[in-house]
Structures are given as structure tokens and as C-alpha cells.
Legacy VTK file of the C-alpha trace (Angstrom):
# vtk DataFile Version 3.0
C-alpha trace
ASCII
DATASET POLYDATA
POINTS 209 float
187.425 21.606 104.488
184.964 22.394 107.264
182.446 25.187 106.549
184.028 27.287 109.304
187.271 27.411 107.290
185.668 28.564 104.032
187.031 31.882 102.756
185.082 34.114 100.382
186.903 37.033 98.773
184.563 39.928 97.995
186.748 41.135 95.125
187.488 40.090 91.578
190.843 41.889 91.575
193.516 39.591 90.116
196.105 41.461 92.196
194.347 40.668 95.489
193.889 37.036 94.511
197.575 36.753 93.599
198.653 38.411 96.848
196.587 35.981 98.923
198.033 33.072 96.959
201.502 34.473 97.616
200.730 34.122 101.327
199.554 30.528 100.858
195.856 31.409 100.971
193.509 30.178 98.269
190.002 31.691 98.498
187.284 29.082 98.178
185.076 31.498 96.316
185.359 34.851 94.555
182.247 36.979 95.058
182.827 40.537 93.818
180.629 43.119 95.545
179.496 45.840 93.176
178.914 49.017 95.176
178.873 52.756 94.545
182.435 53.892 95.261
181.723 57.621 94.977
183.292 59.532 97.886
180.879 61.326 100.160
181.107 65.082 100.470
184.267 66.106 102.373
185.052 62.423 103.077
188.657 61.829 104.126
190.578 59.246 102.058
191.121 57.121 105.185
187.406 57.082 105.922
186.575 56.247 102.311
188.886 53.217 102.249
187.392 51.876 105.489
183.789 52.527 104.447
184.096 50.900 101.031
185.809 47.799 102.418
183.047 47.484 105.022
180.264 47.925 102.454
181.832 45.365 100.115
182.137 42.791 102.901
178.586 43.405 104.089
177.142 43.128 100.586
178.965 39.869 99.875
177.938 38.444 103.268
174.303 39.376 102.610
174.449 37.679 99.201
175.789 34.518 100.824
173.076 34.497 103.478
170.420 34.770 100.767
171.601 31.628 98.998
169.770 28.336 99.579
171.711 26.014 101.849
173.991 28.813 103.028
176.815 27.746 105.339
178.940 30.114 107.438
182.128 31.491 105.896
184.822 34.095 106.357
184.151 37.055 104.058
187.140 39.242 103.220
186.961 42.583 101.431
189.371 45.434 100.751
189.478 48.806 99.081
192.486 50.916 98.130
192.493 54.710 97.872
195.276 56.948 96.546
195.350 60.534 97.769
197.396 63.706 97.655
196.538 65.410 100.916
192.759 65.104 101.158
192.350 64.936 97.390
191.200 61.475 96.361
192.480 60.296 92.998
190.155 58.233 90.791
190.530 54.691 89.571
191.683 55.648 86.105
189.391 54.452 83.329
190.400 56.860 80.559
193.666 58.215 79.204
192.692 61.653 80.493
192.134 60.223 84.010
195.519 58.507 84.063
197.386 61.469 82.579
195.887 63.858 85.136
196.803 61.493 87.998
200.409 61.096 86.862
200.842 64.819 86.308
199.588 65.446 89.838
201.831 62.750 91.355
204.937 63.857 89.428
207.645 64.944 91.851
205.259 64.823 94.808
204.471 62.735 97.843
201.182 60.901 98.181
199.557 58.283 100.359
197.907 54.961 99.690
195.238 53.760 102.114
193.755 50.278 102.162
190.778 49.337 104.241
190.441 45.632 105.006
187.227 44.199 106.436
186.644 40.631 107.629
183.265 39.186 108.571
183.667 35.933 110.481
181.430 32.850 110.202
179.657 33.885 113.431
179.012 37.390 112.092
181.710 39.393 113.873
183.199 42.242 111.903
186.853 43.216 112.098
188.618 46.050 110.259
192.115 47.326 109.605
193.360 50.460 107.874
196.866 50.543 106.425
198.692 53.640 105.161
201.766 53.784 102.927
203.603 56.972 101.975
205.293 57.323 98.601
207.116 59.956 96.628
207.421 59.892 92.835
210.264 61.327 90.821
209.501 64.142 88.417
207.821 62.618 85.375
208.582 64.288 82.035
205.738 64.383 79.539
207.424 61.768 77.333
207.690 59.328 80.237
204.035 59.831 81.136
203.091 59.212 77.511
205.130 55.977 77.417
203.447 54.781 80.575
200.009 55.655 79.227
200.811 53.636 76.103
201.543 50.573 78.274
197.921 50.381 79.444
199.020 49.327 82.947
197.122 52.234 84.497
193.671 51.114 83.455
191.385 50.552 86.428
194.141 51.365 88.923
193.653 53.773 91.815
195.809 56.819 91.143
196.444 55.736 87.557
199.437 53.473 88.183
200.473 49.941 89.147
203.525 49.968 91.400
204.253 46.285 90.661
204.756 47.142 86.993
206.577 49.835 85.053
205.542 52.504 87.570
207.828 50.894 90.133
210.597 52.939 88.497
208.752 56.160 89.437
209.105 55.563 93.177
211.826 57.569 94.890
210.722 56.641 98.411
208.217 54.239 99.954
207.483 54.123 103.676
205.199 51.336 104.891
203.675 48.282 103.263
204.532 47.619 99.615
201.742 45.057 99.239
199.324 47.707 100.464
200.180 49.769 97.369
199.658 46.727 95.158
196.153 46.350 96.606
196.141 44.234 99.771
198.395 44.670 102.836
199.461 41.076 103.373
200.833 41.271 106.901
197.732 42.941 108.303
195.353 40.749 106.298
196.936 37.444 107.307
197.151 38.605 110.936
193.467 39.561 110.847
192.484 36.145 109.485
194.687 34.251 111.933
193.385 36.300 114.846
189.857 35.216 114.026
190.691 31.516 113.741
191.223 31.106 110.015
193.992 28.570 109.501
195.691 29.580 106.276
197.719 26.394 105.973
194.517 24.387 105.485
193.777 26.373 102.360
197.293 26.355 100.928
197.758 24.471 97.632
199.916 21.366 97.643
203.582 22.235 97.795
202.982 25.761 99.106
204.262 24.854 102.568
207.545 23.009 102.963
LINES 1 210
209 0 1 2 3 4 5 6 7 8 9 10 11 12 13 14 15 16 17 18 19 20 21 22 23 24 25 26 27 28 29 30 31 32 33 34 35 36 37 38 39 40 41 42 43 44 45 46 47 48 49 50 51 52 53 54 55 56 57 58 59 60 61 62 63 64 65 66 67 68 69 70 71 72 73 74 75 76 77 78 79 80 81 82 83 84 85 86 87 88 89 90 91 92 93 94 95 96 97 98 99 100 101 102 103 104 105 106 107 108 109 110 111 112 113 114 115 116 117 118 119 120 121 122 123 124 125 126 127 128 129 130 131 132 133 134 135 136 137 138 139 140 141 142 143 144 145 146 147 148 149 150 151 152 153 154 155 156 157 158 159 160 161 162 163 164 165 166 167 168 169 170 171 172 173 174 175 176 177 178 179 180 181 182 183 184 185 186 187 188 189 190 191 192 193 194 195 196 197 198 199 200 201 202 203 204 205 206 207 208
């Protein structure tokens, strides 16, 4: 593969890796970018998703440039934010976090925003922001407790994973499903293709008929 077709994913998220693979894209390298994800004062959820994706991409690109023998590459980063109105829900790390998120989401509508940022081999930066609207059914305490016991919520924005047991909570979803999982595939593949990345060159054998 030519250096200009090298793809670096600035995320260690198994969900994002699996989604790219689903689209026939195999990142050449995984380079997670560890940044401070704390929202700024009065920051809108949309702005937070865009800013964090941009900072992740820029940090990974800077790390690449600092390596000996660096060759140009596409650097892709994303960040997903779950919000009720302007209230940003955390990435649940404790049972209390997840329980509070699910109690807030119970019977209510919320939005999922994903910022996607691509830095091209020649240093251009391109961004997309994708929004999906969802509404959860009312969640009785016993159902929340069963979900908490599953452990699926750990590390997930908003305290749930829609691709798992929480899929049964969704009464209505308007927009991109893959956005809620963690990476809006249509917008991401269109962004890559628009900047000259040829996904079929990276597809594993048998992925394209």
C-alpha cells in the first residue's frame, strides 16, 4: 500500500474499529489520542463533539510527525456525546453514573452527536457533525438494575450501548444508527472518499465480491 493510502485511527474503541471493518475499511494503525474530555463552561454538546474529535486527530497527527521516518497518512478521529437538551451525560464509569444516566433518559428524548475529524496526508483538515434523535421507553427500576448488572454500560456515553441490550429501550430513532454506536458510517466513508482515500484498497480479502 502506498503511504498516501495509509489510515491511522486515533481511537482504541473496539466499536469504531468494528464499524470501519463493517464498511470494508481496515485501519493500518490504531493510535489512541488521550486528551482531556472535560466540557468547557457552557459548551454546547454539538461543539464538544466537534472539538474533541478535532483535538484527538491533531494529537495523533502530531505524534506521527514526531516519529523517525514519518510518512504521510490519513488520520481519522471521532467523539460521541449524549445529551438531554444542553445537559451532557458522562461516559459512565461507575454504577452510580450509569444509573443516573438511565434514570434521566427513562421515558425521554435525547440526542447523540458525533464529531468526525479527518486530517489528510497533505495536512488538510475536514470535519463532520452528525446528530441522531432517540426516545427511550419508561425504564422501571428493576429493568435499570438488570441492565446495570449486564455491565454493558461501562465506558459508554450516556451509560448505554444501543447495539446491545439497550436496543430494547429505544421507542424511536431518527437519523444514523451507527452514529449512536460510535461512528456514523455514511458520513465517515464519504469524508474519506472525498479526500481520495480508496477504501477498497484496504479491504480484507473476500470483503468485496
